[in-house]
FIKOLZA-1660 file (N, C-alpha, C; in steps of 0.1 Angstrom, whole numbers, plus 5000, padded with zeros to 4 digits):
% residues 257
   i   px   py   pz ch aa at
   1 2717 6683 3490  A  M  N
   1 2707 6688 3499  A  M CA
   1 2693 6686 3493  A  M  C
   2 2684 6682 3501  A  H  N
   2 2670 6680 3496  A  H CA
   2 2660 6685 3506  A  H  C
   3 2648 6688 3500  A  L  N
   3 2637 6691 3509  A  L CA
   3 2630 6677 3511  A  L  C
   4 2631 6671 3523  A  E  N
   4 2627 6657 3525  A  E CA
   4 2612 6655 3527  A  E  C
   5 2606 6664 3535  A  S  N
   5 2592 6662 3538  A  S CA
   5 2585 6674 3543  A  S  C
   6 2572 6674 3543  A  V  N
   6 2564 6684 3549  A  V CA
   6 2554 6677 3558  A  V  C
   7 2552 6681 3570  A  S  N
   7 2542 6675 3579  A  S CA
   7 2534 6686 3585  A  S  C
   8 2521 6683 3588  A  I  N
   8 2512 6693 3594  A  I CA
   8 2511 6690 3609  A  I  C
   9 2516 6699 3617  A  L  N
   9 2515 6697 3632  A  L CA
   9 2501 6699 3636  A  L  C
  10 2494 6709 3631  A  S  N
  10 2480 6712 3634  A  S CA
  10 2474 6720 3623  A  S  C
  11 2461 6719 3621  A  S  N
  11 2454 6727 3611  A  S CA
  11 2440 6730 3615  A  S  C
  12 2436 6742 3613  A  G  N
  12 2422 6746 3617  A  G CA
  12 2422 6757 3627  A  G  C
  13 2410 6761 3631  A  S  N
  13 2408 6772 3640  A  S CA
  13 2415 6770 3653  A  S  C
  14 2417 6757 3657  A  C  N
  14 2424 6754 3670  A  C CA
  14 2439 6758 3669  A  C  C
  15 2445 6760 3657  A  G  N
  15 2459 6763 3656  A  G CA
  15 2465 6757 3643  A  G  C
  16 2474 6764 3637  A  N  N
  16 2480 6760 3624  A  N CA
  16 2495 6761 3625  A  N  C
  17 2502 6750 3621  A  S  N
  17 2516 6750 3620  A  S CA
  17 2521 6738 3611  A  S  C
  18 2530 6741 3602  A  S  N
  18 2535 6730 3593  A  S CA
  18 2550 6730 3594  A  S  C
  19 2556 6717 3594  A  L  N
  19 2570 6715 3595  A  L CA
  19 2576 6711 3582  A  L  C
  20 2587 6718 3577  A  F  N
  20 2594 6715 3566  A  F CA
  20 2608 6709 3570  A  F  C
  21 2611 6697 3565  A  Q  N
  21 2623 6691 3570  A  Q CA
  21 2634 6689 3559  A  Q  C
  22 2646 6691 3562  A  S  N
  22 2657 6688 3553  A  S CA
  22 2668 6681 3562  A  S  C
  23 2678 6676 3555  A  S  N
  23 2689 6670 3563  A  S CA
  23 2698 6680 3570  A  S  C
  24 2695 6693 3568  A  D  N
  24 2703 6704 3574  A  D CA
  24 2694 6714 3581  A  D  C
  25 2684 6709 3588  A  G  N
  25 2675 6717 3596  A  G CA
  25 2661 6717 3591  A  G  C
  26 2653 6724 3599  A  S  N
  26 2638 6725 3596  A  S CA
  26 2633 6739 3598  A  S  C
  27 2622 6742 3592  A  I  N
  27 2615 6754 3595  A  I CA
  27 2600 6751 3598  A  I  C
  28 2594 6761 3605  A  L  N
  28 2580 6760 3608  A  L CA
  28 2573 6771 3601  A  L  C
  29 2562 6768 3594  A  L  N
  29 2553 6778 3588  A  L CA
  29 2542 6779 3598  A  L  C
  30 2542 6791 3605  A  D  N
  30 2532 6794 3615  A  D CA
  30 2535 6786 3628  A  D  C
  31 2530 6791 3639  A  A  N
  31 2531 6785 3652  A  A CA
  31 2519 6787 3660  A  A  C
  32 2508 6782 3656  A  G  N
  32 2495 6785 3661  A  G CA
  32 2490 6777 3673  A  G  C
  33 2499 6768 3678  A  V  N
  33 2495 6761 3690  A  V CA
  33 2506 6765 3701  A  V  C
  34 2503 6760 3713  A  S  N
  34 2512 6764 3724  A  S CA
  34 2526 6759 3722  A  S  C
  35 2535 6765 3729  A  C  N
  35 2549 6760 3729  A  C CA
  35 2550 6745 3733  A  C  C
  36 2543 6741 3743  A  R  N
  36 2543 6727 3747  A  R CA
  36 2538 6718 3736  A  R  C
  37 2527 6723 3730  A  E  N
  37 2521 6714 3719  A  E CA
  37 2530 6714 3707  A  E  C
  38 2537 6725 3704  A  L  N
  38 2547 6724 3693  A  L CA
  38 2558 6714 3696  A  L  C
  39 2563 6714 3708  A  E  N
  39 2574 6705 3712  A  E CA
  39 2569 6690 3710  A  E  C
  40 2557 6688 3715  A  Q  N
  40 2551 6674 3714  A  Q CA
  40 2549 6670 3700  A  Q  C
  41 2544 6678 3692  A  R  N
  41 2541 6675 3678  A  R CA
  41 2554 6674 3670  A  R  C
  42 2564 6682 3672  A  L  N
  42 2576 6680 3666  A  L CA
  42 2582 6666 3669  A  L  C
  43 2581 6662 3681  A  S  N
  43 2586 6649 3686  A  S CA
  43 2578 6638 3679  A  S  C
  44 2565 6640 3676  A  F  N
  44 2557 6630 3669  A  F CA
  44 2563 6627 3656  A  F  C
  45 2569 6637 3649  A  F  N
  45 2574 6635 3636  A  F CA
  45 2590 6633 3637  A  F  C
  46 2595 6630 3648  A  G  N
  46 2609 6627 3649  A  G CA
  46 2618 6639 3648  A  G  C
  47 2613 6651 3651  A  A  N
  47 2621 6663 3650  A  A CA
  47 2623 6670 3664  A  A  C
  48 2633 6677 3666  A  E  N
  48 2636 6684 3678  A  E CA
  48 2635 6699 3676  A  E  C
  49 2631 6707 3687  A  P  N
  49 2630 6721 3685  A  P CA
  49 2643 6727 3681  A  P  C
  50 2654 6721 3686  A  T  N
  50 2668 6727 3683  A  T CA
  50 2671 6726 3668  A  T  C
  51 2664 6717 3660  A  Q  N
  51 2666 6716 3646  A  Q CA
  51 2659 6727 3638  A  Q  C
  52 2650 6734 3645  A  V  N
  52 2642 6744 3637  A  V CA
  52 2650 6757 3636  A  V  C
  53 2653 6761 3624  A  V  N
  53 2662 6773 3622  A  V CA
  53 2654 6786 3620  A  V  C
  54 2640 6785 3618  A  A  N
  54 2632 6797 3617  A  A CA
  54 2618 6793 3617  A  A  C
  55 2610 6804 3621  A  V  N
  55 2595 6803 3620  A  V CA
  55 2591 6814 3611  A  V  C
  56 2583 6810 3601  A  V  N
  56 2577 6820 3591  A  V CA
  56 2563 6821 3594  A  V  C
  57 2558 6834 3596  A  L  N
  57 2544 6836 3599  A  L CA
  57 2537 6841 3587  A  L  C
  58 2525 6836 3584  A  T  N
  58 2518 6840 3573  A  T CA
  58 2509 6852 3576  A  T  C
  59 2504 6854 3588  A  H  N
  59 2497 6865 3592  A  H CA
  59 2495 6864 3608  A  H  C
  60 2489 6875 3613  A  E  N
  60 2490 6877 3627  A  E CA
  60 2478 6871 3636  A  E  C
  61 2469 6864 3629  A  H  N
  61 2458 6858 3637  A  H CA
  61 2463 6848 3647  A  H  C
  62 2456 6847 3658  A  T  N
  62 2460 6839 3670  A  T CA
  62 2463 6824 3666  A  T  C
  63 2454 6819 3657  A  D  N
  63 2455 6805 3654  A  D CA
  63 2467 6802 3645  A  D  C
  64 2475 6813 3642  A  H  N
  64 2488 6811 3634  A  H CA
  64 2500 6815 3642  A  H  C
  65 2498 6822 3653  A  V  N
  65 2510 6828 3661  A  V CA
  65 2510 6825 3676  A  V  C
  66 2500 6817 3680  A  R  N
  66 2498 6815 3695  A  R CA
  66 2511 6811 3702  A  R  C
  67 2519 6802 3697  A  G  N
  67 2530 6797 3704  A  G CA
  67 2544 6803 3700  A  G  C
  68 2543 6813 3690  A  A  N
  68 2555 6818 3685  A  A CA
  68 2565 6824 3695  A  A  C
  69 2560 6833 3703  A  R  N
  69 2569 6841 3712  A  R CA
  69 2575 6832 3722  A  R  C
  70 2568 6823 3728  A  K  N
  70 2574 6815 3739  A  K CA
  70 2584 6804 3732  A  K  C
  71 2579 6798 3721  A  F  N
  71 2587 6788 3715  A  F CA
  71 2600 6794 3710  A  F  C
  72 2599 6805 3703  A  C  N
  72 2611 6811 3697  A  C CA
  72 2620 6818 3707  A  C  C
  73 2615 6822 3718  A  S  N
  73 2624 6828 3729  A  S CA
  73 2631 6816 3735  A  S  C
  74 2624 6806 3738  A  K  N
  74 2630 6794 3745  A  K CA
  74 2641 6788 3737  A  K  C
  75 2640 6788 3724  A  Y  N
  75 2650 6781 3715  A  Y CA
  75 2658 6790 3707  A  Y  C
  76 2657 6803 3709  A  D  N
  76 2665 6813 3702  A  D CA
  76 2663 6812 3687  A  D  C
  77 2651 6812 3683  A  I  N
  77 2647 6810 3668  A  I CA
  77 2642 6823 3663  A  I  C
  78 2647 6827 3651  A  P  N
  78 2642 6840 3645  A  P CA
  78 2628 6838 3639  A  P  C
  79 2621 6849 3638  A  V  N
  79 2608 6849 3632  A  V CA
  79 2608 6857 3619  A  V  C
  80 2603 6852 3608  A  Y  N
  80 2601 6860 3596  A  Y CA
  80 2586 6863 3594  A  Y  C
  81 2584 6875 3589  A  G  N
  81 2570 6879 3586  A  G CA
  81 2570 6892 3579  A  G  C
  82 2558 6895 3573  A  T  N
  82 2557 6909 3568  A  T CA
  82 2557 6919 3579  A  T  C
  83 2559 6932 3576  A  R  N
  83 2560 6942 3587  A  R CA
  83 2546 6944 3593  A  R  C
  84 2536 6942 3585  A  G  N
  84 2522 6942 3591  A  G CA
  84 2520 6931 3601  A  G  C
  85 2524 6919 3597  A  T  N
  85 2522 6907 3606  A  T CA
  85 2531 6909 3619  A  T  C
  86 2543 6913 3617  A  L  N
  86 2552 6914 3629  A  L CA
  86 2547 6925 3639  A  L  C
  87 2542 6936 3633  A  A  N
  87 2537 6947 3641  A  A CA
  87 2526 6943 3650  A  A  C
  88 2518 6933 3646  A  L  N
  88 2506 6929 3654  A  L CA
  88 2507 6916 3661  A  L  C
  89 2519 6911 3661  A  T  N
  89 2522 6898 3668  A  T CA
  89 2530 6900 3680  A  T  C
  90 2526 6895 3692  A  P  N
  90 2535 6897 3704  A  P CA
  90 2547 6889 3703  A  P  C
  91 2559 6895 3701  A  L  N
  91 2571 6888 3699  A  L CA
  91 2582 6894 3707  A  L  C
  92 2579 6899 3719  A  D  N
  92 2589 6906 3727  A  D CA
  92 2601 6896 3730  A  D  C
  93 2613 6900 3728  A  G  N
  93 2625 6893 3731  A  G CA
  93 2629 6883 3719  A  G  C
  94 2621 6883 3708  A  V  N
  94 2624 6874 3697  A  V CA
  94 2630 6882 3686  A  V  C
  95 2640 6876 3679  A  K  N
  95 2646 6882 3668  A  K CA
  95 2636 6882 3656  A  K  C
  96 2633 6893 3650  A  V  N
  96 2623 6893 3639  A  V CA
  96 2630 6898 3627  A  V  C
  97 2626 6893 3616  A  L  N
  97 2632 6896 3603  A  L CA
  97 2621 6899 3593  A  L  C
  98 2619 6912 3590  A  P  N
  98 2608 6915 3581  A  P CA
  98 2610 6911 3566  A  P  C
  99 2600 6907 3560  A  I  N
  99 2600 6903 3546  A  I CA
  99 2589 6910 3539  A  I  C
 100 2589 6911 3526  A  S  N
 100 2578 6918 3519  A  S CA
 100 2568 6907 3515  A  S  C
 101 2556 6911 3510  A  S  N
 101 2546 6901 3506  A  S CA
 101 2548 6897 3492  A  S  C
 102 2559 6901 3486  A  R  N
 102 2564 6897 3472  A  R CA
 102 2579 6895 3472  A  R  C
 103 2584 6884 3478  A  Q  N
 103 2598 6884 3480  A  Q CA
 103 2603 6869 3479  A  Q  C
 104 2615 6868 3473  A  A  N
 104 2622 6855 3474  A  A CA
 104 2634 6857 3484  A  A  C
 105 2635 6847 3493  A  F  N
 105 2646 6849 3503  A  F CA
 105 2650 6835 3508  A  F  C
 106 2662 6834 3513  A  D  N
 106 2667 6821 3517  A  D CA
 106 2667 6820 3533  A  D  C
 107 2664 6808 3538  A  I  N
 107 2666 6805 3552  A  I CA
 107 2675 6793 3553  A  I  C
 108 2688 6794 3555  A  G  N
 108 2696 6782 3554  A  G CA
 108 2695 6776 3541  A  G  C
 109 2692 6763 3540  A  P  N
 109 2691 6757 3526  A  P CA
 109 2677 6759 3520  A  P  C
 110 2668 6765 3527  A  F  N
 110 2654 6766 3522  A  F CA
 110 2653 6779 3514  A  F  C
 111 2648 6777 3501  A  Q  N
 111 2645 6788 3493  A  Q CA
 111 2630 6791 3494  A  Q  C
 112 2627 6803 3498  A  M  N
 112 2613 6808 3501  A  M CA
 112 2609 6818 3491  A  M  C
 113 2596 6817 3488  A  R  N
 113 2589 6828 3481  A  R CA
 113 2576 6831 3488  A  R  C
 114 2574 6844 3491  A  S  N
 114 2562 6848 3497  A  S CA
 114 2554 6855 3486  A  S  C
 115 2541 6854 3487  A  F  N
 115 2532 6861 3478  A  F CA
 115 2519 6865 3484  A  F  C
 116 2513 6876 3480  A  K  N
 116 2502 6882 3486  A  K CA
 116 2490 6874 3484  A  K  C
 117 2481 6874 3495  A  V  N
 117 2468 6868 3494  A  V CA
 117 2458 6878 3499  A  V  C
 118 2445 6876 3496  A  R  N
 118 2434 6884 3502  A  R CA
 118 2428 6877 3514  A  R  C
 119 2430 6884 3525  A  H  N
 119 2425 6878 3538  A  H CA
 119 2423 6890 3548  A  H  C
 120 2414 6889 3557  A  L  N
 120 2412 6900 3567  A  L CA
 120 2424 6900 3577  A  L  C
 121 2435 6904 3573  A  A  N
 121 2447 6906 3581  A  A CA
 121 2455 6917 3576  A  A  C
 122 2466 6921 3584  A  A  N
 122 2473 6933 3580  A  A CA
 122 2481 6932 3567  A  A  C
 123 2488 6921 3565  A  D  N
 123 2496 6919 3553  A  D CA
 123 2498 6905 3551  A  D  C
 124 2488 6897 3548  A  P  N
 124 2489 6882 3548  A  P CA
 124 2496 6877 3536  A  P  C
 125 2503 6865 3537  A  I  N
 125 2510 6859 3526  A  I CA
 125 2507 6844 3525  A  I  C
 126 2510 6839 3513  A  A  N
 126 2511 6824 3512  A  A CA
 126 2526 6823 3508  A  A  C
 127 2530 6810 3508  A  V  N
 127 2544 6807 3505  A  V CA
 127 2546 6795 3496  A  V  C
 128 2558 6795 3490  A  S  N
 128 2563 6783 3484  A  S CA
 128 2577 6780 3490  A  S  C
 129 2580 6767 3493  A  V  N
 129 2592 6763 3500  A  V CA
 129 2599 6753 3492  A  V  C
 130 2612 6755 3489  A  S  N
 130 2619 6746 3480  A  S CA
 130 2633 6745 3485  A  S  C
 131 2639 6733 3481  A  I  N
 131 2653 6731 3481  A  I CA
 131 2657 6724 3468  A  I  C
 132 2665 6730 3460  A  G  N
 132 2668 6724 3447  A  G CA
 132 2655 6723 3439  A  G  C
 133 2652 6711 3434  A  E  N
 133 2640 6709 3425  A  E CA
 133 2627 6706 3432  A  E  C
 134 2628 6703 3445  A  R  N
 134 2616 6699 3452  A  R CA
 134 2609 6711 3459  A  R  C
 135 2596 6712 3457  A  R  N
 135 2589 6724 3461  A  R CA
 135 2575 6720 3467  A  R  C
 136 2572 6728 3477  A  V  N
 136 2558 6727 3484  A  V CA
 136 2552 6741 3483  A  V  C
 137 2540 6741 3478  A  G  N
 137 2532 6753 3478  A  G CA
 137 2521 6753 3488  A  G  C
 138 2520 6764 3495  A  V  N
 138 2510 6765 3506  A  V CA
 138 2501 6777 3505  A  V  C
 139 2488 6775 3503  A  A  N
 139 2479 6787 3502  A  A CA
 139 2467 6784 3511  A  A  C
 140 2467 6791 3523  A  S  N
 140 2456 6789 3533  A  S CA
 140 2452 6803 3538  A  S  C
 141 2441 6805 3543  A  D  N
 141 2436 6817 3548  A  D CA
 141 2436 6828 3537  A  D  C
 142 2428 6825 3527  A  L  N
 142 2426 6834 3516  A  L CA
 142 2412 6834 3511  A  L  C
 143 2406 6845 3507  A  G  N
 143 2392 6845 3504  A  G CA
 143 2389 6842 3489  A  G  C
 144 2399 6844 3480  A  C  N
 144 2396 6841 3466  A  C CA
 144 2410 6837 3459  A  C  C
 145 2408 6830 3448  A  V  N
 145 2419 6826 3440  A  V CA
 145 2423 6836 3430  A  V  C
 146 2435 6842 3430  A  T  N
 146 2440 6852 3421  A  T CA
 146 2450 6846 3412  A  T  C
 147 2453 6853 3401  A  H  N
 147 2463 6848 3391  A  H CA
 147 2476 6846 3398  A  H  C
 148 2480 6855 3407  A  N  N
 148 2494 6854 3413  A  N CA
 148 2495 6841 3421  A  N  C
 149 2483 6838 3428  A  V  N
 149 2483 6825 3436  A  V CA
 149 2485 6813 3427  A  V  C
 150 2477 6813 3416  A  I  N
 150 2479 6802 3407  A  I CA
 150 2493 6801 3402  A  I  C
 151 2498 6812 3397  A  D  N
 151 2512 6812 3391  A  D CA
 151 2522 6807 3402  A  D  C
 152 2521 6811 3414  A  E  N
 152 2531 6808 3424  A  E CA
 152 2530 6793 3428  A  E  C
 153 2518 6787 3428  A  L  N
 153 2516 6773 3432  A  L CA
 153 2519 6763 3421  A  L  C
 154 2519 6767 3409  A  K  N
 154 2520 6758 3398  A  K CA
 154 2533 6750 3399  A  K  C
 155 2532 6737 3396  A  S  N
 155 2544 6728 3395  A  S CA
 155 2550 6725 3409  A  S  C
 156 2542 6726 3419  A  S  N
 156 2546 6721 3433  A  S CA
 156 2546 6706 3433  A  S  C
 157 2555 6700 3440  A  D  N
 157 2555 6686 3443  A  D CA
 157 2544 6682 3452  A  D  C
 158 2541 6690 3462  A  V  N
 158 2530 6689 3472  A  V CA
 158 2523 6702 3473  A  V  C
 159 2510 6702 3472  A  L  N
 159 2502 6713 3474  A  L CA
 159 2494 6713 3487  A  L  C
 160 2496 6723 3495  A  L  N
 160 2487 6724 3507  A  L CA
 160 2477 6735 3504  A  L  C
 161 2464 6732 3503  A  I  N
 161 2454 6742 3499  A  I CA
 161 2443 6742 3509  A  I  C
 162 2439 6754 3512  A  E  N
 162 2427 6755 3521  A  E CA
 162 2414 6750 3515  A  E  C
 163 2407 6743 3523  A  A  N
 163 2393 6739 3520  A  A CA
 163 2385 6741 3533  A  A  C
 164 2381 6753 3535  A  N  N
 164 2376 6757 3548  A  N CA
 164 2362 6753 3551  A  N  C
 165 2353 6755 3541  A  Y  N
 165 2339 6752 3544  A  Y CA
 165 2332 6746 3532  A  Y  C
 166 2321 6739 3535  A  D  N
 166 2312 6734 3525  A  D CA
 166 2301 6744 3524  A  D  C
 167 2297 6748 3512  A  D  N
 167 2288 6760 3510  A  D CA
 167 2275 6757 3517  A  D  C
 168 2269 6745 3516  A  N  N
 168 2256 6742 3522  A  N CA
 168 2257 6742 3537  A  N  C
 169 2268 6736 3543  A  M  N
 169 2269 6736 3557  A  M CA
 169 2270 6750 3563  A  M  C
 170 2278 6759 3556  A  L  N
 170 2279 6772 3561  A  L CA
 170 2265 6780 3560  A  L  C
 171 2258 6778 3548  A  L  N
 171 2246 6785 3546  A  L CA
 171 2235 6781 3556  A  L  C
 172 2235 6768 3560  A  T  N
 172 2224 6764 3569  A  T CA
 172 2229 6763 3583  A  T  C
 173 2241 6766 3586  A  G  N
 173 2247 6765 3600  A  G CA
 173 2242 6776 3609  A  G  C
 174 2247 6777 3621  A  E  N
 174 2243 6786 3631  A  E CA
 174 2251 6798 3632  A  E  C
 175 2261 6800 3624  A  Y  N
 175 2269 6813 3624  A  Y CA
 175 2260 6825 3621  A  Y  C
 176 2262 6836 3627  A  P  N
 176 2254 6848 3623  A  P CA
 176 2257 6852 3609  A  P  C
 177 2248 6859 3603  A  E  N
 177 2248 6862 3588  A  E CA
 177 2261 6870 3585  A  E  C
 178 2264 6880 3594  A  F  N
 178 2276 6888 3591  A  F CA
 178 2289 6880 3590  A  F  C
 179 2290 6869 3598  A  L  N
 179 2302 6861 3598  A  L CA
 179 2301 6852 3586  A  L  C
 180 2290 6847 3582  A  K  N
 180 2289 6839 3570  A  K CA
 180 2293 6847 3558  A  K  C
 181 2289 6860 3557  A  R  N
 181 2293 6868 3546  A  R CA
 181 2308 6871 3546  A  R  C
 182 2314 6873 3558  A  T  N
 182 2328 6875 3559  A  T CA
 182 2336 6863 3554  A  T  C
 183 2332 6850 3558  A  I  N
 183 2339 6838 3555  A  I CA
 183 2338 6836 3540  A  I  C
 184 2326 6839 3534  A  K  N
 184 2324 6837 3519  A  K CA
 184 2330 6848 3511  A  K  C
 185 2334 6860 3517  A  G  N
 185 2339 6871 3510  A  G CA
 185 2353 6869 3504  A  G  C
 186 2357 6879 3496  A  D  N
 186 2370 6878 3489  A  D CA
 186 2381 6879 3498  A  D  C
 187 2379 6883 3511  A  H  N
 187 2389 6884 3521  A  H CA
 187 2387 6874 3532  A  H  C
 188 2380 6863 3530  A  G  N
 188 2376 6853 3539  A  G CA
 188 2384 6841 3538  A  G  C
 189 2377 6830 3534  A  H  N
 189 2383 6817 3533  A  H CA
 189 2379 6810 3520  A  H  C
 190 2386 6799 3516  A  L  N
 190 2382 6792 3504  A  L CA
 190 2372 6781 3508  A  L  C
 191 2362 6779 3500  A  S  N
 191 2353 6767 3501  A  S CA
 191 2359 6755 3495  A  S  C
 192 2352 6744 3497  A  N  N
 192 2356 6731 3491  A  N CA
 192 2356 6733 3476  A  N  C
 193 2346 6740 3470  A  H  N
 193 2345 6742 3456  A  H CA
 193 2357 6750 3451  A  H  C
 194 2361 6761 3459  A  D  N
 194 2372 6769 3455  A  D CA
 194 2385 6761 3455  A  D  C
 195 2386 6753 3465  A  A  N
 195 2398 6745 3467  A  A CA
 195 2400 6735 3455  A  A  C
 196 2389 6730 3450  A  G  N
 196 2390 6721 3438  A  G CA
 196 2394 6728 3426  A  G  C
 197 2389 6740 3424  A  I  N
 197 2393 6748 3413  A  I CA
 197 2408 6752 3414  A  I  C
 198 2412 6756 3426  A  L  N
 198 2427 6759 3427  A  L CA
 198 2435 6747 3425  A  L  C
 199 2431 6735 3430  A  A  N
 199 2439 6724 3427  A  A CA
 199 2440 6720 3413  A  A  C
 200 2429 6721 3406  A  A  N
 200 2428 6718 3392  A  A CA
 200 2437 6727 3383  A  A  C
 201 2438 6740 3388  A  R  N
 201 2445 6750 3380  A  R CA
 201 2460 6750 3383  A  R  C
 202 2464 6743 3394  A  T  N
 202 2478 6744 3397  A  T CA
 202 2486 6730 3397  A  T  C
 203 2478 6719 3398  A  A  N
 203 2484 6706 3398  A  A CA
 203 2490 6703 3384  A  A  C
 204 2502 6698 3384  A  T  N
 204 2508 6694 3371  A  T CA
 204 2513 6679 3372  A  T  C
 205 2520 6675 3362  A  D  N
 205 2525 6661 3362  A  D CA
 205 2534 6658 3374  A  D  C
 206 2542 6668 3379  A  R  N
 206 2551 6666 3390  A  R CA
 206 2544 6666 3404  A  R  C
 207 2531 6670 3404  A  T  N
 207 2525 6671 3417  A  T CA
 207 2521 6657 3423  A  T  C
 208 2527 6654 3434  A  R  N
 208 2525 6641 3440  A  R CA
 208 2512 6640 3448  A  R  C
 209 2509 6651 3456  A  S  N
 209 2498 6651 3465  A  S CA
 209 2492 6665 3466  A  S  C
 210 2479 6664 3468  A  V  N
 210 2471 6676 3472  A  V CA
 210 2467 6674 3486  A  V  C
 211 2470 6683 3495  A  V  N
 211 2466 6681 3509  A  V CA
 211 2457 6693 3513  A  V  C
 212 2445 6690 3518  A  L  N
 212 2435 6700 3521  A  L CA
 212 2437 6704 3536  A  L  C
 213 2437 6716 3539  A  V  N
 213 2441 6721 3552  A  V CA
 213 2430 6732 3556  A  V  C
 214 2431 6735 3569  A  H  N
 214 2423 6746 3575  A  H CA
 214 2408 6743 3574  A  H  C
 215 2404 6730 3575  A  L  N
 215 2389 6727 3575  A  L CA
 215 2382 6733 3587  A  L  C
 216 2371 6739 3585  A  S  N
 216 2362 6743 3596  A  S CA
 216 2357 6731 3604  A  S  C
 217 2357 6732 3617  A  Q  N
 217 2352 6721 3625  A  Q CA
 217 2336 6722 3625  A  Q  C
 218 2330 6734 3622  A  D  N
 218 2316 6736 3622  A  D CA
 218 2310 6735 3609  A  D  C
 219 2317 6738 3598  A  N  N
 219 2311 6740 3585  A  N CA
 219 2317 6731 3574  A  N  C
 220 2323 6720 3578  A  N  N
 220 2329 6711 3568  A  N CA
 220 2332 6698 3575  A  N  C
 221 2334 6688 3566  A  T  N
 221 2338 6675 3571  A  T CA
 221 2350 6670 3561  A  T  C
 222 2359 6662 3566  A  P  N
 222 2369 6656 3557  A  P CA
 222 2363 6649 3545  A  P  C
 223 2352 6642 3547  A  E  N
 223 2346 6635 3536  A  E CA
 223 2341 6645 3525  A  E  C
 224 2334 6655 3529  A  L  N
 224 2329 6665 3520  A  L CA
 224 2340 6672 3512  A  L  C
 225 2350 6676 3519  A  A  N
 225 2361 6683 3513  A  A CA
 225 2369 6674 3503  A  A  C
 226 2372 6662 3507  A  R  N
 226 2379 6653 3497  A  R CA
 226 2370 6650 3485  A  R  C
 227 2357 6647 3487  A  S  N
 227 2348 6644 3476  A  S CA
 227 2347 6656 3466  A  S  C
 228 2346 6668 3471  A  A  N
 228 2344 6680 3463  A  A CA
 228 2357 6682 3454  A  A  C
 229 2369 6681 3461  A  V  N
 229 2381 6684 3453  A  V CA
 229 2384 6672 3444  A  V  C
 230 2382 6660 3448  A  E  N
 230 2384 6649 3439  A  E CA
 230 2375 6650 3427  A  E  C
 231 2362 6654 3429  A  G  N
 231 2353 6655 3418  A  G CA
 231 2357 6666 3408  A  G  C
 232 2362 6677 3413  A  T  N
 232 2366 6688 3403  A  T CA
 232 2379 6683 3396  A  T  C
 233 2388 6676 3402  A  L  N
 233 2400 6671 3395  A  L CA
 233 2396 6661 3385  A  L  C
 234 2386 6652 3388  A  E  N
 234 2382 6642 3379  A  E CA
 234 2376 6649 3366  A  E  C
 235 2368 6659 3368  A  K  N
 235 2361 6666 3357  A  K CA
 235 2372 6672 3348  A  K  C
 236 2383 6676 3354  A  A  N
 236 2394 6682 3346  A  A CA
 236 2404 6671 3341  A  A  C
 237 2400 6658 3343  A  S  N
 237 2408 6647 3338  A  S CA
 237 2422 6647 3345  A  S  C
 238 2422 6650 3357  A  I  N
 238 2434 6651 3366  A  I CA
 238 2434 6641 3377  A  I  C
 239 2443 6632 3377  A  K  N
 239 2443 6621 3387  A  K CA
 239 2454 6624 3397  A  K  C
 240 2450 6628 3409  A  K  N
 240 2460 6631 3420  A  K CA
 240 2455 6625 3433  A  K  C
 241 2464 6622 3442  A  N  N
 241 2461 6618 3455  A  N CA
 241 2457 6630 3463  A  N  C
 242 2445 6629 3469  A  V  N
 242 2440 6640 3477  A  V CA
 242 2439 6635 3492  A  V  C
 243 2447 6642 3501  A  D  N
 243 2447 6639 3515  A  D CA
 243 2441 6651 3522  A  D  C
 244 2436 6648 3534  A  V  N
 244 2429 6658 3542  A  V CA
 244 2435 6659 3556  A  V  C
 245 2439 6671 3560  A  S  N
 245 2444 6673 3574  A  S CA
 245 2432 6676 3582  A  S  C
 246 2428 6667 3591  A  E  N
 246 2417 6669 3599  A  E CA
 246 2419 6679 3610  A  E  C
 247 2409 6685 3615  A  H  N
 247 2409 6696 3624  A  H CA
 247 2418 6692 3637  A  H  C
 248 2429 6699 3638  A  G  N
 248 2437 6698 3651  A  G CA
 248 2445 6686 3651  A  G  C
 249 2446 6677 3641  A  L  N
 249 2453 6665 3642  A  L CA
 249 2466 6666 3633  A  L  C
 250 2477 6659 3638  A  P  N
 250 2489 6659 3630  A  P CA
 250 2486 6650 3617  A  P  C
 251 2492 6655 3606  A  T  N
 251 2490 6648 3593  A  T CA
 251 2504 6647 3586  A  T  C
 252 2506 6635 3581  A  G  N
 252 2519 6634 3573  A  G CA
 252 2528 6624 3580  A  G  C
 253 2540 6624 3576  A  P  N
 253 2547 6633 3567  A  P CA
 253 2544 6630 3552  A  P  C
 254 2545 6640 3544  A  F  N
 254 2544 6639 3530  A  F CA
 254 2558 6640 3524  A  F  C
 255 2563 6629 3519  A  R  N
 255 2577 6627 3515  A  R CA
 255 2579 6634 3501  A  R  C
 256 2591 6639 3499  A  L  N
 256 2594 6645 3487  A  L CA
 256 2606 6638 3480  A  L  C
 257 2611 6628 3486  A  R  N
 257 2622 6620 3480  A  R CA
 257 2618 6606 3477  A  R  C
% end
């Protein structure tokens, strides 16, 4: 049994969802687009909704849970999330399975680890997903890089890391000052600079790809994000392939075999 690939169905404020595939089923991390959009994007990657054995929610914000209730009700799929996330997510009629923000648990063949992050949500998490020796680390929607995030992401084969904003674009942009402060705060989002530091501190010899996710449509560009992270990695004498998931577009698959 192997973790075969991870694909990004959508990323950004328009909706977030990632697909992890094995030969014995798939899981979705977040379901932030509509049920119809989830169905279409699964098909784009050659997957069927009936192959999805679970949806894991990182937090309750609409861009991460928008399609969860309808999709999971339609296909009788359980939802995993922290108690804070589940309490604030509309999931009437869906089987829900609470997890803690510091927990290892299995979903079929998938070995999951959740770990706490700082974000303006009830009880947000990041996750690592593995089967056997293959592992993907995902850290998005967090305002700062903490030691536990670094420890949990180290030695991933594929890293999905938030690069939400370019500092200068946010500073000179049209967002109100209170929102700029929130985004830049310890419970907001990671900048391109932050993403580069996180990538440099977690990538190891086994890391095949660094994938930048959750880019702001207003305060970032794929070119700026990639350039910033590649520059930080180069300064640390680390050579890695850096990919960018553009706002709202499917990206991948990133193969692990």
